[in-house]
C-alpha positions as CSV (number, residue, x, y, z in Angstrom):
1,X,2.4,-6.1,-14.3
2,X,-0.4,-8.5,-14.8
3,X,0.5,-11.6,-16.4
4,X,-2.1,-14.4,-17.2
5,X,-1.7,-17.3,-19.0
6,X,-4.6,-17.6,-21.4
7,X,-4.8,-21.0,-22.7
8,X,-4.6,-24.3,-21.0
9,X,-2.7,-25.8,-23.9
10,X,-1.6,-25.0,-27.2
11,X,-4.7,-23.7,-29.4
12,X,-4.2,-24.6,-33.1
13,X,-5.1,-21.9,-35.4
14,X,-4.3,-22.9,-39.2
15,X,-0.7,-24.0,-39.6
16,X,0.6,-22.4,-36.2
17,X,-0.1,-22.9,-32.4
18,X,-0.4,-20.0,-30.0
19,X,0.4,-20.3,-26.2
20,X,-0.9,-16.8,-25.3
21,X,0.3,-15.0,-22.5
22,X,-1.5,-11.6,-21.8
23,X,0.6,-9.0,-20.1
24,X,-1.8,-6.6,-18.6
25,X,-1.3,-3.5,-17.1
26,X,-4.8,-1.7,-18.3
27,X,-6.3,-3.9,-15.9
28,X,-4.9,-2.7,-13.0
29,X,-5.4,0.7,-13.7
30,X,-1.1,1.4,-14.0
31,X,-1.3,2.2,-17.3
32,X,-3.1,2.0,-21.1
33,X,-1.4,-0.3,-22.2
34,X,-2.2,-4.5,-23.2
35,X,0.3,-6.4,-25.0
36,X,0.0,-10.1,-26.1
37,X,2.8,-12.4,-27.3
38,X,2.6,-15.9,-29.5
39,X,4.8,-18.5,-29.4
40,X,6.7,-17.5,-32.8
41,X,10.9,-17.4,-31.8
42,X,10.2,-18.0,-28.1
43,X,12.7,-16.2,-26.3
44,X,13.3,-15.6,-22.7
45,X,13.9,-11.9,-20.8
46,X,12.8,-9.9,-24.4
47,X,10.2,-7.5,-25.9
48,X,11.0,-5.1,-22.8
49,X,9.1,-7.7,-20.1
50,X,10.8,-7.4,-16.4
51,X,13.1,-10.7,-16.0
52,X,10.7,-12.6,-13.8
53,X,8.4,-13.5,-17.0
54,X,8.7,-15.3,-20.1
55,X,8.9,-12.9,-23.1
56,X,7.7,-14.1,-26.5
57,X,9.9,-12.3,-29.4
58,X,8.2,-10.9,-32.2
59,X,4.4,-11.4,-33.8
60,X,3.5,-8.2,-31.1
61,X,-0.6,-9.1,-31.6
62,X,-2.1,-6.5,-29.3
63,X,-0.2,-2.7,-28.4
64,X,-0.7,0.6,-27.3
65,X,-3.9,2.4,-26.4
66,X,-6.1,1.2,-29.6
67,X,-5.7,-2.3,-29.2
68,X,-4.8,-3.0,-32.6
69,X,-4.3,-6.4,-33.3
70,X,-1.6,-7.6,-35.7
71,X,-2.2,-10.8,-36.8
72,X,-3.4,-13.5,-39.5
73,X,-6.9,-14.5,-38.9
74,X,-10.0,-13.4,-37.6
75,X,-10.4,-15.9,-35.7
76,X,-7.1,-15.2,-33.3
77,X,-8.4,-11.3,-33.1
78,X,-11.4,-12.5,-32.1
79,X,-9.9,-15.0,-29.1
80,X,-6.9,-12.2,-28.2
81,X,-9.6,-9.9,-27.6
82,X,-11.9,-12.2,-25.6
83,X,-8.5,-13.2,-23.3
84,X,-7.9,-9.5,-22.7
85,X,-11.7,-9.0,-21.5
86,X,-11.6,-12.3,-19.5
87,X,-8.3,-10.7,-18.2
88,X,-9.3,-7.4,-16.9
89,X,-12.9,-8.7,-15.7
90,X,-11.0,-11.3,-13.4
91,X,-7.9,-9.2,-12.1
92,X,-9.5,-5.7,-11.7
93,X,-10.9,-6.6,-8.1
94,X,-8.1,-8.7,-7.2
95,X,-5.3,-5.9,-7.9
96,X,-7.0,-3.0,-7.2
97,X,-6.0,-2.5,-3.9
98,X,-2.3,-2.2,-5.2
99,X,-3.4,1.1,-6.9
100,X,-5.9,2.9,-4.6
101,X,-4.9,2.2,-1.3
102,X,-3.9,5.7,0.5
103,X,-3.8,7.6,-2.7
104,X,-1.0,9.8,-3.1
105,X,-2.3,13.8,-1.4
106,X,-2.3,15.7,1.5
107,X,-4.7,14.5,4.8
108,X,-5.0,16.9,7.6
109,X,-6.5,15.5,11.6
110,X,-7.0,17.3,14.6
111,X,-5.7,15.6,17.9
112,X,-8.6,15.8,20.6
113,X,-8.2,15.0,24.3
114,X,-11.6,15.0,26.5
115,X,-12.9,16.9,23.3
116,X,-10.6,19.8,23.1
117,X,-8.5,20.0,20.1
118,X,-4.9,20.1,21.2
119,X,-2.8,20.2,17.7
120,X,-3.4,19.4,14.1
121,X,-1.2,17.1,12.0
122,X,-0.5,17.6,8.3
123,X,0.4,14.2,5.8
124,X,1.6,13.9,2.4
125,X,1.6,10.9,0.5
126,X,3.8,10.3,-1.8
127,X,5.2,7.4,-4.5
128,X,8.6,6.8,-5.9
129,X,11.4,4.2,-6.3
130,X,9.4,1.4,-5.3
131,X,8.2,2.7,-2.1
132,X,5.6,4.7,-0.6
133,X,6.2,8.0,1.5
134,X,4.5,9.3,4.4
135,X,5.8,12.9,5.5
136,X,4.2,14.6,8.8
137,X,4.5,17.6,10.4
138,X,2.0,18.2,13.3
139,X,1.5,21.5,14.8
140,X,3.0,21.4,18.3
141,X,6.4,20.5,16.6
142,X,9.0,23.2,15.0
143,X,8.2,24.6,12.0
144,X,10.9,22.9,9.9
145,X,10.4,19.5,11.8
146,X,8.8,16.3,10.3
147,X,8.7,12.6,10.4
148,X,9.4,10.4,7.2
149,X,8.1,6.8,6.8
150,X,9.0,4.7,4.2
151,X,7.1,1.7,3.6
152,X,7.2,-1.0,0.7
153,X,4.8,0.1,-2.0
154,X,3.1,-3.7,-1.9
155,X,2.7,-4.3,1.6
156,X,2.9,-1.1,3.3
157,X,5.3,-2.7,5.7
158,X,7.9,0.1,7.3
159,X,10.9,-0.1,5.6
160,X,12.5,3.3,7.7
161,X,11.7,5.9,10.1
162,X,13.0,9.6,10.5
163,X,12.3,12.0,12.7
164,X,14.1,15.5,13.4
165,X,14.8,18.8,11.3
166,X,16.6,19.2,8.0
167,X,20.3,20.0,9.9
168,X,19.6,17.3,12.6
169,X,18.1,13.8,12.7
170,X,16.5,13.2,16.2
171,X,15.9,9.7,16.0
172,X,15.8,6.9,13.1
173,X,14.7,3.1,12.3
174,X,16.2,1.2,9.7
175,X,14.2,-2.4,8.8
176,X,15.7,-5.4,6.9
177,X,13.0,-8.4,7.0
178,X,12.5,-9.3,10.7
179,X,15.6,-7.2,12.0
180,X,15.4,-3.2,12.9
181,X,18.1,-0.8,14.3
182,X,17.0,2.3,16.1
183,X,18.9,5.0,16.4
184,X,18.1,7.5,19.4
185,X,20.7,10.3,20.0
186,X,23.8,8.5,21.0
187,X,22.2,5.2,21.7
188,X,21.2,2.1,19.6
189,X,19.4,-0.7,19.7
190,X,18.3,-3.7,17.8
191,X,15.3,-5.8,17.8
192,X,13.6,-8.8,16.0
193,X,10.0,-9.0,15.1
194,X,7.8,-11.4,16.4
195,X,6.9,-14.0,13.7
196,X,4.4,-13.0,11.3
197,X,4.0,-9.6,12.8
198,X,6.3,-7.2,10.7
199,X,7.8,-4.2,12.2
200,X,5.8,-0.4,12.6
201,X,6.8,2.8,13.9
202,X,4.5,4.5,16.6
203,X,5.0,7.6,17.9
204,X,3.4,10.7,19.4
205,X,1.4,12.0,16.3
206,X,-1.0,10.4,13.8
207,X,1.4,8.7,11.2
208,X,1.0,5.4,12.2
209,X,-2.3,5.5,13.1
210,X,-2.6,6.9,9.1
211,X,-1.2,3.8,7.6
212,X,-2.4,1.1,9.9
213,X,-5.4,-0.1,8.4
214,X,-3.9,-0.2,4.9
215,X,-1.1,-1.9,6.0
216,X,-2.8,-4.5,8.2
217,X,-4.9,-5.2,5.0
218,X,-1.9,-5.2,2.4
219,X,0.3,-7.4,4.3
220,X,-2.5,-9.7,5.2
221,X,-1.6,-9.9,8.9
222,X,-3.6,-9.1,12.1
223,X,-0.4,-8.4,14.1
224,X,2.7,-6.0,14.0
225,X,5.4,-5.6,16.4
226,X,5.3,-1.7,17.0
227,X,8.5,0.5,17.9
228,X,7.1,3.2,19.9
229,X,9.4,6.1,19.9
230,X,7.9,8.9,22.7
231,X,9.6,9.2,26.3
232,X,11.4,6.3,25.9
233,X,12.2,3.4,22.9
234,X,9.4,0.6,23.9
235,X,9.0,-2.8,21.7
236,X,5.5,-4.7,21.7
237,X,2.5,-6.0,20.0
238,X,-0.3,-4.7,18.5
239,X,-3.0,-7.0,17.4
240,X,-6.3,-6.3,15.3
241,X,-9.9,-7.7,15.3
242,X,-13.5,-7.1,14.3
243,X,-14.5,-3.8,15.9
244,X,-17.9,-3.7,17.7
245,X,-17.8,0.1,18.5
246,X,-20.9,2.6,18.4
247,X,-20.2,4.8,15.2
248,X,-18.9,8.6,16.3
249,X,-21.2,11.2,14.4
250,X,-17.9,12.6,12.5
251,X,-17.4,9.3,10.9
252,X,-18.9,8.3,7.2
253,X,-21.7,5.7,7.1
254,X,-19.3,4.0,4.6
255,X,-16.6,3.4,7.1
256,X,-15.3,0.3,7.8
257,X,-13.9,-0.5,11.5
258,X,-10.9,-2.3,13.3
259,X,-10.5,-2.6,16.8
260,X,-6.9,-2.6,17.3
261,X,-5.0,-3.3,20.8
262,X,-1.4,-2.6,22.7
263,X,0.4,-1.5,25.1
264,X,-3.1,-2.6,27.5
265,X,-5.2,0.2,25.5
266,X,-8.0,-0.7,23.0
267,X,-9.0,2.1,20.3
268,X,-10.9,1.7,17.0
269,X,-9.8,3.0,13.6
270,X,-12.5,4.1,11.3
271,X,-11.4,4.1,7.4
272,X,-12.6,4.2,4.2
273,X,-13.3,0.7,2.7
274,X,-12.0,1.5,-0.7
275,X,-8.9,4.0,-0.1
276,X,-8.1,2.5,3.4
277,X,-7.3,6.2,4.4
278,X,-7.8,6.8,8.3
279,X,-11.2,9.1,9.1
280,X,-11.1,8.6,12.9
281,X,-9.2,7.2,15.4
282,X,-10.9,6.5,18.9
283,X,-9.4,5.7,22.6
284,X,-12.0,5.7,24.4
285,X,-10.4,4.5,27.7
286,X,-8.1,7.8,27.5
287,X,-10.9,10.1,26.0
288,X,-8.5,10.5,22.9
289,X,-9.3,11.2,19.4
290,X,-7.9,11.5,16.1
291,X,-10.2,13.3,13.6
292,X,-9.5,13.9,9.9
293,X,-10.6,17.5,9.1
294,X,-9.7,17.6,5.1
295,X,-9.7,15.9,2.3
296,X,-6.9,14.8,-0.2
297,X,-5.6,17.6,-2.2
298,X,-4.1,15.7,-5.9
């Protein structure tokens, strides 16, 4: 929920002062509601505001879809409307990534080595309970096998990871701050992330690379501590930098590029600059490619 202190000081209108706080969801595209409160009968945590905000009970001024302003003077209406417009114009670009990164839907990728397709992977993105979930099933897996990643909805940093079939979990990772617990079969391993490098989980399929551009952007970092699950569990750094790679023919012209290095290899992430959805990941040294072959189904 967006909050803006609309006036630098109390502004006098007639016989009462206004200390405006605009709480606007519509600017960030989260809902179609704008509410403004005045300082009459000021109380905290009222009028349905979350505890982190200061609510102003009574004299609700602008509410609901039609921006129906209820107050005493025409000058106030004009000011209130101007505040709303200013709030929207100044915050839409800053908050837009919250609602557009990795849109919900289904994404399919081809896994290629030396130009030959080895497998396909289908990823499904959904959101619930303050978290973003990425489910993945790749064609070499058992029919019911899948991986599930849970990311923080704001920073897109990994909270948990599981892989297996409904009746049996093969491996799991649980992250709490800078600490991670890996359960792999009968083994339990504990790791601590490098400073400023949140945890992420890599396996032998696409899911990690799928969310990597968005996570680096949302978490405002260029490095991660990567837990690699595969033939053996390993932990190491991954760093990102500007890419100078030539654009492959399959990659849309609008795409942005990011170079990532880890475990002695360097690859290039090609992604949509608006949604940060991965279009292609290339590792030239290994002639290895993940290429998107289907658009999201919404």
